[in-house]
C-alpha positions in Angstrom: 0.0 0.0 0.0 2.9 2.3 0.8 4.4 1.8 -2.6 1.1 2.6 -4.3 0.7 5.9 -2.3 4.3 6.8 -3.3 3.5 6.0 -6.9 0.4 8.1 -7.0 2.1 11.0 -5.3 4.9 10.9 -7.8 2.4 10.8 -10.6 0.7 13.9 -9.4 4.1 15.7 -8.9 5.4 14.8 -12.3 2.1 16.1 -13.8 2.3 19.4 -11.9 6.0 19.8 -12.8 5.6 18.6 -16.4 2.8 21.0 -17.4 4.6 24.3 -16.8 7.8 22.9 -18.2 5.9 21.7 -21.3 4.3 25.2 -21.7 7.6 27.1 -21.1 9.9 25.1 -23.3 7.5 24.5 -26.3 6.9 28.1 -27.1 7.5 28.9 -30.9 10.8 30.5 -30.2 12.3 27.4 -28.5 14.7 25.2 -30.5 14.1 21.6 -31.6 15.9 20.3 -28.5 13.1 21.8 -26.4 10.6 19.7 -28.3 12.6 16.6 -27.6 12.6 17.4 -23.8 8.8 17.8 -24.0 8.5 14.4 -25.6 10.8 12.9 -23.0 8.6 14.2 -20.1 5.4 13.2 -21.9 6.6 9.7 -22.4 7.6 9.5 -18.7 4.2 10.6 -17.6 2.6 8.1 -20.0 4.8 5.3 -18.6 4.0 6.1 -15.0 0.2 6.4 -15.6 0.0 3.1 -17.5 2.2 1.5 -14.8 -0.3 2.6 -12.1 -3.2 1.2 -14.2 -1.2 -2.1 -14.5 -1.1 -2.3 -10.7 -4.8 -1.9 -10.4 -5.5 -4.6 -13.0 -6.5 -7.9 -11.3 -6.4 -10.3 -14.3 -3.5 -11.6 -16.3 -5.0 -10.3 -19.6 -5.5 -6.9 -18.1 -2.0 -6.6 -16.8 -0.6 -7.8 -20.2 -2.7 -5.1 -21.9 -1.4 -2.3 -19.8 2.1 -3.5 -20.1 1.8 -3.4 -23.9 0.4 0.2 -23.6 3.4 1.1 -21.5 5.7 0.0 -24.3 4.6 2.9 -26.4 6.7 5.1 -24.0 9.3 2.4 -23.1 10.6 1.9 -26.7 10.5 5.7 -27.5 12.4 7.1 -24.5 15.9 5.8 -25.4 15.6 7.1 -28.9 14.4 10.5 -27.8 17.2 10.7 -25.3 19.9 10.0 -28.0 18.3 12.5 -30.4 18.2 15.1 -27.6 21.9 14.5 -26.8 22.9 14.8 -30.4 20.8 18.0 -31.0 22.0 19.6 -27.7 25.7 18.8 -28.5 25.5 20.4 -31.9 25.2 17.3 -34.1 21.9 18.4 -35.8 22.9 16.9 -39.1 23.2 13.5 -37.5 19.8 13.9 -36.0 18.3 14.3 -39.5 20.2 11.3 -40.8 19.7 8.8 -37.9 16.2 9.3 -36.6 14.6 6.9 -39.1 17.2 4.2 -38.5 16.9 4.5 -34.7 13.2 3.7 -34.8 13.7 0.3 -36.5 14.3 -1.7 -33.3 11.6 0.1 -31.3 9.1 -0.5 -34.1 10.0 -4.3 -34.2 9.8 -4.4 -30.4 6.4 -2.8 -30.3 5.1 -5.2 -33.0 6.4 -8.3 -31.2 5.0 -7.1 -27.8 1.5 -6.6 -29.1 1.6 -10.0 -31.0 3.4 -11.9 -28.2 0.5 -14.4 -27.8 1.4 -15.9 -31.2 5.2 -16.4 -30.9 6.3 -15.6 -27.2 9.5 -14.0 -28.4 9.3 -11.0 -26.1 7.7 -12.6 -23.0 8.1 -16.4 -22.7 5.5 -16.6 -19.9 3.8 -14.7 -17.1 1.8 -15.5 -13.9 0.1 -13.5 -11.2 1.7 -13.2 -7.8 0.1 -11.7 -4.7 2.3 -9.1 -3.0 0.5 -7.7 0.0 -2.6 -6.0 -1.2 -1.4 -5.9 -4.8 -1.6 -8.6 -7.5 1.5 -8.3 -9.6 2.7 -10.2 -12.7 5.8 -12.2 -12.7 7.3 -12.2 -16.2 9.6 -14.7 -17.9 11.4 -12.8 -20.6 11.8 -14.1 -24.2 14.9 -13.7 -26.4 13.8 -10.5 -28.1 13.3 -8.8 -24.7 17.0 -9.0 -24.1 17.7 -7.6 -27.6 15.4 -4.7 -26.9 16.9 -4.1 -23.4 20.5 -4.2 -24.6 19.8 -1.9 -27.6 17.9 0.5 -25.3 20.7 0.6 -22.8 23.2 1.1 -25.6 21.3 4.0 -27.0 21.0 5.7 -23.6 24.7 5.1 -23.0 25.7 6.5 -26.4 23.7 9.7 -25.7 25.2 10.0 -22.2 28.7 9.4 -23.7 28.1 12.3 -26.2 27.3 14.5 -23.2 30.5 13.4 -21.4 32.4 14.4 -24.5 30.9 17.8 -24.3 31.9 18.1 -20.6 35.6 18.2 -21.6 35.0 20.7 -24.4 32.4 23.0 -22.9 33.1 26.2 -21.1 32.2 26.7 -17.4 28.5 27.5 -17.8 27.9 24.8 -20.4 29.8 22.3 -18.2 27.2 22.6 -15.4 24.4 22.1 -18.0 26.1 18.9 -19.3 26.6 17.5 -15.8 22.9 18.0 -15.0 21.9 16.3 -18.2 24.2 13.3 -17.4 22.5 12.9 -14.0 19.1 13.1 -15.6 20.0 10.3 -17.9 21.8 8.1 -15.4 19.2 8.0 -12.6 16.4 6.4 -14.7 18.9 3.9 -16.1 20.0 2.8 -12.7 16.3 2.5 -11.5 15.5 0.3 -14.5 18.5 -2.0 -13.9 17.4 -2.5 -10.3 13.9 -3.4 -11.4 14.7 -5.6 -14.3 17.4 -7.7 -12.7 15.6 -7.8 -9.2 18.6 -6.5 -7.4 16.4 -5.4 -4.5 13.9 -8.2 -4.0 11.3 -6.2 -2.0 10.7 -3.7 -4.8 7.9 -5.1 -7.0 6.9 -1.8 -8.6 8.9 -0.5 -11.7 10.5 2.6 -10.3 11.8 3.8 -13.6 9.0 6.3 -14.1 9.8 7.7 -10.6 13.4 8.0 -11.6 12.3 10.0 -14.7 10.4 12.3 -12.2 13.7 13.0 -10.5 15.3 13.6 -13.9 12.4 15.9 -14.8 13.1 17.9 -11.6 16.8 18.2 -12.6 15.8 19.3 -16.1 13.3 21.8 -14.6 16.0 23.2 -12.4 18.4 23.5 -15.4 15.7 25.1 -17.5 14.7 27.8 -15.0 18.0 28.2 -13.2 20.6 27.9 -15.9 18.4 28.5 -19.0 20.2 25.7 -20.7 17.9 25.8 -23.7 18.9 29.4 -24.5 22.6 29.1 -23.8 23.6 25.6 -24.8 26.6 24.4 -26.8 24.1 23.9 -29.5 23.4 27.6 -29.6 27.1 28.3 -30.1 27.1 25.7 -32.9 24.1 27.3 -34.5 25.9 30.6 -34.5 28.8 29.0 -36.4 26.5 27.1 -38.7 24.6 30.2 -39.6 27.6 32.3 -40.3 27.7 33.8 -43.8 31.4 33.0 -43.9 32.7 29.5 -44.6 34.6 28.1 -41.5 37.1 25.2 -41.7 38.7 23.9 -38.5 42.1 22.2 -39.1 44.1 20.0 -36.8 47.9 20.2 -36.5 48.3 18.0 -39.6 46.1 20.3 -41.6 43.2 17.8 -41.8 39.6 19.2 -41.6 38.1 18.2 -38.2 35.0 20.5 -38.4 33.3 22.9 -40.7 30.0 24.8 -40.9 27.2 24.6 -43.5 28.5 27.5 -45.6 31.8 25.6 -46.1 29.9 22.5 -47.2 28.0 24.6 -49.7 31.1 26.1 -51.2 33.4 23.0 -51.3 31.2 20.5 -53.2 33.8 18.6 -55.1 35.4 15.4 -53.8 32.7 14.4 -51.3 32.5 15.1 -47.6 35.1 17.5 -46.1 35.6 15.8 -42.7 39.1 14.2 -42.4 40.4 15.5 -45.8 43.6 17.4 -46.1 43.0 21.1 -46.7 45.6 21.3 -49.5 43.9 18.4 -51.3 40.6 20.2 -51.1 42.2 23.4 -52.4 44.1 21.5 -55.2 40.9 20.5 -56.9 39.9 24.2 -57.2 43.4 25.5 -57.9 43.3 24.1 -61.5 40.1 26.0 -62.4 40.5 29.2 -60.4 43.2 31.4 -59.2 44.8 32.6 -55.9 44.5 29.4 -53.8 47.5 29.1 -51.6 49.3 26.0 -50.3 48.5 26.0 -46.5 51.4 23.8 -45.7 53.8 26.5 -47.0 52.3 29.2 -44.6 53.8 30.0 -41.2 51.6 28.0 -38.8 51.8 30.5 -36.0 51.0 33.6 -38.1 47.8 34.7 -39.8 47.7 34.9 -43.6 45.2 36.1 -46.2 44.6 35.8 -49.9 42.0 36.7 -52.6 40.8 33.5 -54.3 38.2 32.8 -57.0 35.8 30.0 -57.5 33.4 29.0 -60.4 29.9 28.9 -58.9 26.5 28.6 -60.6 27.9 29.7 -64.0 29.8 32.7 -62.6 33.0 33.4 -60.8 32.8 34.0 -57.1 35.6 35.8 -55.2 36.5 35.1 -51.5 38.8 36.6 -49.0 40.7 33.6 -47.4 42.1 34.1 -43.9 44.1 31.4 -42.2 44.7 31.9 -38.4 46.4 29.7 -35.8 44.2 28.0 -33.2 45.6 28.0 -29.6 44.2 26.1 -26.6 43.7 27.4 -23.0 47.2 26.6 -22.1 48.5 28.6 -25.1 49.4 25.3 -26.9 49.1 25.3 -30.7 46.3 22.8 -31.6 45.5 23.7 -35.2 44.3 26.4 -37.6 41.1 28.0 -38.6 40.4 29.0 -42.3 37.7 31.5 -42.9 36.4 32.4 -46.4 34.4 35.6 -46.7 32.4 36.2 -49.9 33.7 39.4 -51.4 32.3 38.9 -54.9 30.3 42.1 -54.9 33.2 44.1 -53.5 35.6 42.5 -56.1 33.2 43.2 -59.0 32.8 46.7 -57.8 36.5 47.2 -57.6 36.9 45.5 -61.1 34.2 47.9 -62.4 36.0 50.9 -61.1 39.3 49.6 -62.5 37.8 49.0 -65.9 36.1 52.4 -65.8 39.4 54.0 -65.0 41.1 52.0 -67.7 38.4 52.9 -70.2 38.6 56.6 -69.3 42.3 56.5 -69.6 42.0 54.8 -73.0 39.4 57.3 -74.2 41.6 60.1 -73.0 44.5 58.7 -74.9 42.4 58.0 -77.9 41.5 61.7 -78.2 43.9 63.3 -80.7 43.5 66.7 -79.1 45.8 68.6 -76.8 44.2 68.7 -73.3 45.2 71.2 -70.6 44.2 72.0 -67.1 44.4 75.7 -66.3 43.4 77.8 -63.3 41.5 81.1 -63.5 44.8 83.0 -64.0 45.5 81.1 -67.2 48.4 79.1 -65.7 49.0 75.6 -67.0 48.6 72.9 -64.3 48.5 69.7 -66.3 48.5 68.6 -69.9 48.2 65.7 -72.4 50.0 66.1 -75.7 48.2 65.4 -79.0 49.3 62.7 -81.3 51.0 64.8 -83.9 52.4 67.3 -81.4 51.6 70.6 -83.2 53.1 72.6 -80.3 56.2 71.6 -78.2 54.5 70.4 -75.0 56.4 68.9 -72.1 57.0 69.2 -68.4 58.4 72.7 -69.0 54.7 73.7 -69.5 53.9 73.5 -65.8 53.4 77.0 -64.3 53.6 78.8 -67.7 50.8 81.2 -68.6 48.8 81.4 -71.8 50.8 84.3 -73.1 54.0 82.3 -72.9 52.6 79.5 -75.0 50.3 81.2 -77.5 50.5 84.4 -79.5 49.1 87.5 -77.7 45.9 87.6 -79.8 45.1 83.9 -79.4 46.0 84.0 -75.7 43.6 86.9 -75.1 40.9 85.0 -76.9 41.4 81.9 -74.8 41.6 83.9 -71.5 38.2 85.5 -72.4 36.7 82.1 -73.0 38.1 80.8 -69.6 36.4 83.7 -67.8 33.1 83.0 -69.5 33.3 79.3 -68.7 34.0 80.0 -65.0 31.3 82.6 -64.7 28.5 80.8 -66.6 29.5 77.1 -66.1 28.7 76.5 -69.8 30.9 75.0 -72.5 32.8 77.7 -74.5 34.0 77.1 -78.1 36.5 79.1 -80.1 38.5 79.0 -83.3 41.8 80.6 -84.0 44.8 80.2 -86.3 48.5 80.5 -85.9 50.6 81.7 -88.8 54.4 81.6 -89.3 56.6 82.2 -92.3 56.1 78.7 -93.7 52.4 78.0 -93.1 49.1 78.8 -91.5 47.5 76.3 -89.1 43.9 76.3 -87.9 42.8 75.3 -84.4 39.5 74.6 -82.6 39.2 75.0 -78.8 36.7 73.9 -76.2 36.7 75.1 -72.6 34.6 73.7 -69.7 34.9 74.5 -66.0 35.0 71.5 -63.5 35.7 73.5 -60.3 35.3 77.1 -59.2 38.7 78.1 -60.4 39.9 75.3 -62.8 39.0 74.6 -66.4 39.8 72.0 -69.0 41.0 73.3 -72.4 41.0 71.0 -75.4 42.8 72.2 -78.6 42.4 70.3 -81.9 44.4 71.0 -85.0 41.7 71.4 -87.8 44.1 72.5 -90.5 43.5 69.5 -92.7 39.8 69.7 -92.2 39.9 73.4 -93.1 41.8 72.6 -96.2 39.3 69.9 -97.2 36.4 72.3 -96.5 37.9 74.9 -98.8 38.6 72.2 -101.4 35.0 71.0 -100.9 33.6 74.5 -101.4 35.6 74.8 -104.6 34.3 71.4 -105.8 30.8 72.5 -104.9 31.2 75.7 -106.9 32.6 73.7 -109.8 29.8 71.1 -109.6 27.3 74.0 -109.4 28.7 75.4 -112.6 28.4 72.0 -114.3 24.8 71.4 -113.0 23.7 74.9 -114.1 25.2 74.2 -117.6 23.2 71.0 -117.9 20.2 71.1 -120.4 18.3 69.0 -117.8 16.3 70.7 -115.2 17.4 69.6 -111.7 15.6 70.4 -108.4 15.4 69.0 -104.8 12.6 69.5 -102.3 12.3 68.6 -98.6 9.4 66.8 -97.0 7.5 70.0 -96.7 7.7 70.5 -100.5 10.1 73.4 -100.2 12.8 73.8 -102.8 16.2 73.4 -101.3 18.1 73.2 -104.6 17.4 74.1 -108.3 19.8 74.6 -111.2 19.6 77.4 -113.6 17.7 75.4 -116.3 15.0 74.5 -113.8 14.5 78.1 -112.7 14.4 79.4 -116.3 11.7 76.9 -117.2 9.4 78.9 -114.9 10.8 82.3 -115.6 12.6 82.6 -112.2 16.1 82.9 -110.9 17.7 80.3 -108.7 17.4 82.5 -105.6 13.7 83.1 -106.3 13.1 79.4 -106.4 14.9 78.4 -103.2 12.6 78.4 -100.2 9.3 78.3 -102.1 6.9 75.5 -102.7 5.2 74.1 -105.8 2.7 76.9 -105.6 5.0 78.9 -107.8 4.6 76.2 -110.4 0.8 76.3 -110.0 0.9 80.0 -110.9 2.6 79.1 -114.2 1.4 75.6 -115.1 -2.2 74.5 -114.9 -3.2 71.3 -113.1 0.1 69.7 -112.4 1.4 71.0 -109.1 -0.8 68.8 -106.9 0.2 65.7 -109.0 3.9 66.5 -108.6 3.4 67.0 -104.8 1.7 63.6 -104.5 4.6 62.0 -106.4 7.2 63.6 -104.1 5.4 62.3 -101.0 5.3 58.8 -102.5 9.0 58.9 -103.3 9.9 60.0 -99.8 7.6 57.5 -98.2 8.5 54.4 -100.2 12.0 55.2 -101.6 10.9 54.0 -105.1 12.1 55.7 -108.3 9.5 57.2 -110.6 10.2 57.8 -114.3 7.4 59.4 -116.4 6.8 61.5 -119.4 4.4 64.3 -119.1 2.9 67.0 -121.3 2.6 70.6 -120.0 0.6 73.5 -121.4 1.9 76.8 -120.1 -0.5 79.6 -119.2 1.1 82.2 -121.3 1.5 80.0 -124.4 -0.6 77.5 -126.2 2.5 75.5 -126.9 2.6 72.0 -125.5 5.9 71.0 -123.9 6.9 67.4 -123.2 9.2 66.5 -120.3 10.7 63.2 -119.1 11.5 63.3 -115.5 13.1 61.0 -112.9 12.2 61.3 -109.2 14.1 59.5 -106.5 14.9 59.8 -102.8 18.2 61.2 -101.7 19.6 61.9 -98.2 20.7 65.5 -97.5 23.5 65.4 -94.9 23.4 69.1 -94.2 19.7 69.0 -93.5 19.9 65.4 -92.0 16.7 64.3 -93.9 15.5 62.6 -97.0 14.6 64.8 -99.9 13.1 64.2 -103.4 15.4 64.8 -106.4 13.8 65.6 -109.7 15.7 65.5 -113.0 13.6 66.7 -115.9 14.6 66.6 -119.6 12.8 68.6 -122.3 11.8 66.0 -124.9 9.4 68.2 -126.9 11.6 68.0 -130.1 12.0 64.3 -129.5 8.3 63.8 -129.1 7.7 65.8 -132.3 10.2 63.7 -134.1 8.6 60.5 -132.7 5.2 61.7 -133.8 6.6 62.4 -137.3 8.1 59.0 -137.3 4.9 57.5 -136.0 2.9 59.1 -138.9 5.5 57.9 -141.4 5.5 54.4 -139.9 1.7 54.4 -140.0 1.8 55.5 -143.6 4.4 52.8 -144.5 2.5 50.2 -142.5 -0.7 51.2 -144.4 0.9 51.1 -147.8 -0.5 48.6 -150.3 3.0 47.4 -151.3 4.9 45.1 -149.0 7.8 47.0 -147.4 10.7 45.8 -145.2 14.0 47.0 -143.9 17.0 44.7 -143.9 20.5 45.2 -142.4 23.6 44.8 -144.5 23.7 41.0 -143.6 20.2 40.6 -145.0 18.4 40.1 -141.7 14.9 41.7 -141.5 14.6 44.7 -139.1 11.1 45.8 -139.8 8.1 44.8 -142.0 4.7 46.4 -142.7 1.3 44.9 -142.6 1.2 44.4 -146.4 4.3 42.1 -146.1 2.4 39.9 -143.7 -0.5 39.7 -146.2 1.8 39.0 -149.1 3.9 36.3 -147.5 1.7 35.0 -144.7 4.6 35.6 -142.3 4.0 37.7 -139.1 6.4 40.4 -138.1 7.3 38.5 -134.9 8.6 35.6 -137.0 10.2 37.7 -139.7 12.2 40.2 -137.7 15.8 39.1 -137.1 15.6 36.4 -139.8 16.5 36.3 -143.5 14.1 35.7 -146.3 15.5 32.4 -147.4 12.3 30.6 -146.5 10.5 32.6 -149.3 12.7 31.0 -151.9 10.7 29.1 -154.5 13.7 27.3 -156.0 12.9 28.8 -159.4 15.6 31.4 -159.1 19.2 30.1 -158.9 21.7 31.0 -156.1 23.6 33.0 -158.7 20.5 35.1 -159.3 20.4 36.1 -155.6 24.1 36.8 -155.4 23.9 39.2 -158.4 20.9 40.9 -156.9 22.6 41.4 -153.5 25.9 42.5 -155.1 24.0 45.2 -156.9 22.7 46.6 -153.6 26.0 46.3 -151.8 27.7 48.2 -154.6 25.2 51.0 -153.9 22.9 50.5 -156.9 19.1 50.0 -157.0 17.9 46.6 -158.1 14.5 46.1 -159.7 13.1 42.9 -161.1 10.6 40.1 -160.9 11.0 36.8 -159.2 8.8 33.9 -158.1 8.6 33.4 -154.3 6.7 30.9 -152.1 3.9 31.9 -149.7 3.9 30.5 -146.2 1.2 28.0 -147.2 3.4 26.8 -150.1 1.7 28.6 -152.9 3.9 30.3 -155.5 3.4 33.9 -156.5 5.2 36.4 -158.7 6.4 39.6 -157.2 8.0 42.7 -158.5 10.7 43.9 -156.1 12.9 47.0 -155.7 15.9 47.0 -153.4 17.3 50.4 -152.4 20.5 50.8 -150.3 20.5 53.2 -147.3 23.6 55.0 -146.3 24.6 56.6 -143.0 26.2 59.9 -142.4 29.6 58.4 -143.3 28.1 57.3 -146.7 28.4 53.6 -145.5 25.6 51.3 -146.6 24.0 50.0 -143.4 20.5 48.9 -144.5 18.4 48.1 -147.5 14.8 49.0 -148.1 12.8 46.4 -150.1 9.5 47.2 -151.8 7.5 44.2 -153.0 4.4 44.0 -155.1 2.4 40.9 -156.0 2.1 40.8 -159.8 0.8 37.3 -160.1 -2.7 38.4 -161.0 -1.4 41.0 -163.3 0.7 38.4 -165.1 -2.2 36.1 -165.3 -4.5 38.8 -166.7 -1.9 39.7 -169.3 -1.6 36.0 -170.3 -5.4 35.7 -170.4 -5.7 38.8 -172.6 -3.0 37.4 -174.9 -4.8 34.0 -175.0 -8.2 35.6 -175.6 -6.7 37.7 -178.4 -5.1 34.5 -179.9 -8.4 32.6 -179.5 -10.3 35.5 -181.1 -7.8 35.5 -184.0 -8.2 31.7 -184.4 -12.0 32.1 -184.4 -11.7 34.8 -187.0 -9.4 32.6 -189.1 -11.9 29.8 -188.8 -14.7 32.1 -189.7 -12.9 33.3 -192.8 -12.3 29.7 -193.9 -15.9 28.9 -193.4 -17.0 32.0 -195.3 -14.7 31.3 -198.2 -15.5 27.5 -198.5 -17.8 26.6 -201.3 -18.3 23.0 -200.3 -17.5 20.6 -197.5 -14.3 19.5 -199.0 -13.0 23.1 -199.4 -14.2 23.8 -195.8 -12.5 20.8 -194.2 -9.3 21.2 -196.2 -9.0 24.8 -195.1 -9.9 24.0 -191.5 -7.4 21.1 -191.3 -4.6 23.3 -192.6 -5.6 26.1 -190.2 -5.7 23.8 -187.2 -2.2 22.3 -187.9 -0.9 25.8 -187.8 -2.0 26.5 -184.2 1.6 26.6 -182.8 0.9 29.2 -180.1 -1.7 26.9 -178.4 1.2 24.7 -177.2 -0.3 21.4 -178.5 1.7 21.1 -181.7 -0.7 19.1 -183.9 1.2 16.9 -186.4 -1.8 16.0 -188.5 -5.6 16.2 -188.7 -8.4 14.2 -190.3 -12.0 14.8 -190.7 -14.4 11.9 -190.2 -17.9 12.4 -191.5 -20.6 10.8 -189.5 -23.0 8.7 -191.6 -25.6 6.1 -190.9 -23.4 3.4 -192.0 -20.4 4.5 -189.8 -17.5 6.8 -190.1 -16.4 8.2 -193.5 -12.9 9.5 -194.0 -13.6 12.8 -195.6 -10.2 14.6 -195.5 -6.6 14.4 -194.2 -3.9 16.9 -193.6 -0.4 16.9 -192.0 2.6 14.7 -191.6 2.5 11.2 -193.3 -1.2 11.2 -193.7 -1.0 9.8 -197.2 -1.2 6.2 -196.0 -4.2 6.9 -193.8 -7.2 5.2 -195.4 -10.8 4.4 -194.8 -9.7 1.2 -193.3 -7.6 3.0 -190.7 -10.5 5.2 -189.9 -12.7 2.1 -189.3 -10.1 0.7 -186.9 -11.3 -0.1 -183.3 -9.4 2.7 -181.6 -10.6 5.5 -183.7 -14.1 4.1 -183.9 -14.2 4.0 -180.0 -12.9 7.5 -179.7 -15.4 8.8 -182.2 -18.2 6.9 -180.6 -17.4 8.4 -177.2 -17.1 11.8 -178.7 -20.4 11.6 -180.5 -22.2 10.2 -177.4 -20.7 12.7 -174.9 -20.5 15.7 -177.2 -17.1 16.4 -175.5 -13.5 16.2 -176.6 -11.9 12.8 -176.0 -8.1 12.2 -175.8 -5.7 9.3 -175.8 -1.9 9.6 -174.9 0.8 8.9 -177.5 2.4 5.4 -177.7 5.7 6.9 -178.8 6.9 10.5 -179.1 8.1 10.1 -182.7 6.7 7.2 -184.6 4.9 6.3 -187.9 1.4 7.7 -187.7 0.1 4.6 -189.4 1.5 1.5 -188.0 -1.3 -1.0 -188.3 -4.3 -1.2 -190.5 -6.5 -1.2 -187.4 -6.0 2.6 -187.0 -3.6 2.5 -184.1 -0.9 5.1 -184.3 2.1 6.2 -182.2 0.7 9.7 -181.8 -1.7 10.9 -179.2 -5.3 11.4 -180.4 -7.7 14.3 -179.7 -11.2 13.8 -181.1 -13.2 17.0 -181.4 -17.0 16.7 -182.0 -18.4 18.8 -184.8 -21.9 19.8 -183.6 -24.7 21.9 -184.8 -28.2 22.2 -183.4 -27.5 19.4 -180.9 -26.4 17.2 -183.8 -23.0 15.7 -184.3 -22.1 16.0 -187.9 -18.7 14.5 -187.7 -15.4 14.5 -185.8 -12.1 16.3 -186.2 -9.1 14.2 -185.0 -5.8 15.8 -184.2 -2.6 13.8 -184.0 -0.2 15.3 -181.4 3.1 14.3 -179.7 1.5 14.3 -176.2 -1.7 15.4 -174.4 0.0 16.2 -171.1 -0.5 19.9 -171.4 -4.2 19.7 -172.4 -6.3 21.9 -170.1 -9.8 23.2 -169.8 -9.1 26.5 -171.5 -7.8 24.8 -174.7 -10.5 22.3 -174.5 -13.1 25.0 -174.5 -11.4 26.7 -177.4 -11.5 23.6 -179.5 -15.1 23.0 -178.5 -15.9 26.4 -179.8 -13.9 25.7 -183.0 -15.8 22.4 -183.3 -19.1 24.2 -182.9 -18.1 26.8 -185.6 -17.0 24.0 -188.0 -20.2 22.1 -187.2 -22.4 25.1 -188.0 -20.3 25.7 -191.2 -20.8 22.1 -192.2 -24.5 22.3 -191.4 -24.8 25.4 -193.4 -23.0 23.9 -196.4 -25.0 20.8 -196.1 -28.2 22.8 -195.9 -27.1 24.8 -198.9 -26.4 21.6 -200.8 -29.7 20.2 -199.9 -31.4 23.5 -200.8 -29.7 23.5 -204.1 -30.7 19.9 -204.6 -34.2 20.7 -203.6 -34.2 23.8 -205.9 -32.8 21.7 -208.7 -35.4 19.1 -208.0 -38.1 21.7 -208.1 -36.8 23.2 -211.2 -36.5 19.8 -212.7 -40.1 19.0 -211.6 -41.3 22.3 -213.0 -39.5 21.6 -216.2 -41.0 18.2 -216.4 -44.4 19.5 -215.5 -44.1 22.2 -218.1 -42.9 19.6 -220.6 -45.8 17.4 -219.6 -48.3 20.1 -219.9 -46.7 21.1 -223.2 -46.9 17.6 -224.4 -50.5 17.4 -223.2 -51.4 20.5 -225.1 -50.1 19.1 -228.2 
């Protein structure tokens, strides 16, 4: 009962103590170690409370249950203690790395404890024992219990050992804190050993929670008395860890024994820093950066510093490295401390200043001018000589006045500018020249004040520029003379349409002088020329806006004259350097005479193109340069196909090559050639043309071209031939009519006709002989023959099958029939059947739709027989037929008259006889 009262009392006390401690040390401003202390006290309270409930339980199952609940605190307390010791001692990184691994064994223990009924690895057995008024459980421990117990003791001892290590390193205040912590850890450990191993037999209650109460009281005293959470060794470590500088602690052999987080951030190559030689760490950076010293070469008992660089995040970082000796409390040398301070911004600022100074120095040296510093009295205080050294400048200049360096006039001019610069603070400019017996040099000066009594004077030799400007003025005057002498009108206007330049020709076009045109707008043109100024202004705006070049021809009617003038003008954009702007440049050319000449040429060309005769122009090589429309109609060849080509494709092949050579030689010799020739149309048809070739000479009397005039005379030739043929045919018809008129009988008629027909030489059929066949009821009757070798031609020949067939077809058709010759020259009477070696032409002799007979001509060939000759011989046949009909009618009439007379005489005789 006494133990139970004690246990309840301690439970109340630990609760009363733990609550304020929990509230005080878990405020938001407390470190992580304070949270671990809170967890330590909370687990102790949980263990004591569940232990009390275990005592009140009366059954074996109830006691096992509360023992298992106690294990939630039992397995956690050793781990929390070790984590607190590490965190308090400054090993925060180890806390972050180890806490997961430290929970492995507690987690296994907790799982085995709650599932012990299935394997009995943690508790082998347990039974109830009555101790006074309490029923307690007597446990037999399993194998895993001893694993759990040994690891828990080991964890607590490691944490306590870490605190012992801190005792020897901590200062006085921290040493008291560590001693209290070791006592707080040792007391519960001793109590637990007494309980587990039954060293005191009469104690049947686990006093470990009570021991934790004593530890809690110690922690509470340390918290409120020594404020160990605010001033722990951990706080000192945090200060070092949070330093912006990198800190490396070296032992006497120059190996790294400690370092802060900033050092780990900087030195990332080669793995962890702990235990590595400092010179090995620096060596890996010495190859890619500069300034890293060899620490072993430094005096170990003296401080040293160096500026080093390090590539970092794509840029170069700069650090101030300081190595200092580390001395213990007994003034014994124990190592060194290396501190790296980031001075990148400071270094870059210094580098910027250095570069700026170098740039300013370079700019100053690049200026070709003389530069002087003078005070308000005109005394030289400093100088920089120019490149070419116009004046002898040196150290002798110090202290000299303006009058001692420059001529009096120029010195007074400079002194006046110095006074103005000091009084107004504004930049003063001046120009002066210095002449000697050999030359004159020109200078330009600029003076600016930079203090109340000091000025900077820059002097530049502008002699060469002055000479170039004078030369440029001369060139401009020369160019102006040339532009004014141009026949072209030249003008320039700015964006506002104001004339900035005109030449003399342009001004005279509008009756103005050059000075009168400068500065005015196109309104002056509007007063002289109707309707054009607005158009020109729009074109100027387009040229300035787009930069395109405009070339046009325009006609202009002046107000004071009805004359129309033509101009061709080019507008383009130019840049005017004096005005620093784009302007429009107009170059106009008077092309009135050219336009008039073009119009005259156009009219002439139109007249030539409208001419009825074909006309073309050829060069001296015979290539066509121009053709008119009549040429296209004559040859069927368009101008696009004719120009540039010769006329060989018109050759008909009738004229020989020698013919054309003689024709062209005539032209080349300068004579006119006229003649007729047969050419071929594009479609292949031949035509006759009459052509005249006239040579054309240039101003040097050289023949350069030839003009050809062609006229188609094919129809004219045909008409002439037709007239000749008609005249011949009319003559033949007259001759036939005369023969018919003179003939007294048929024999006379046919004999005369046959002779006449054989003589028709100009009809180009060349008849060799002719016969006349009379048509009778009993067949053909050979009436007459005439011509070569017709003596042997008989009635039997006439009745031959060939002639009979020809005559039959002739009589039936009423048309001329022909048969080709068997041989050009042969006997006309080869066989008795009428076959001859000549060609045969059988001409019907008709009258009043009757065929009275046939006229047969014997010719060499009938190849040239045509419709015109056929019609002629048909007419001749009709004439002969009518003549035969007339003679036959006259014969019959005479016969009838004779018969009548005979009848009358017989009648009269009969009547006379009757009267007698």
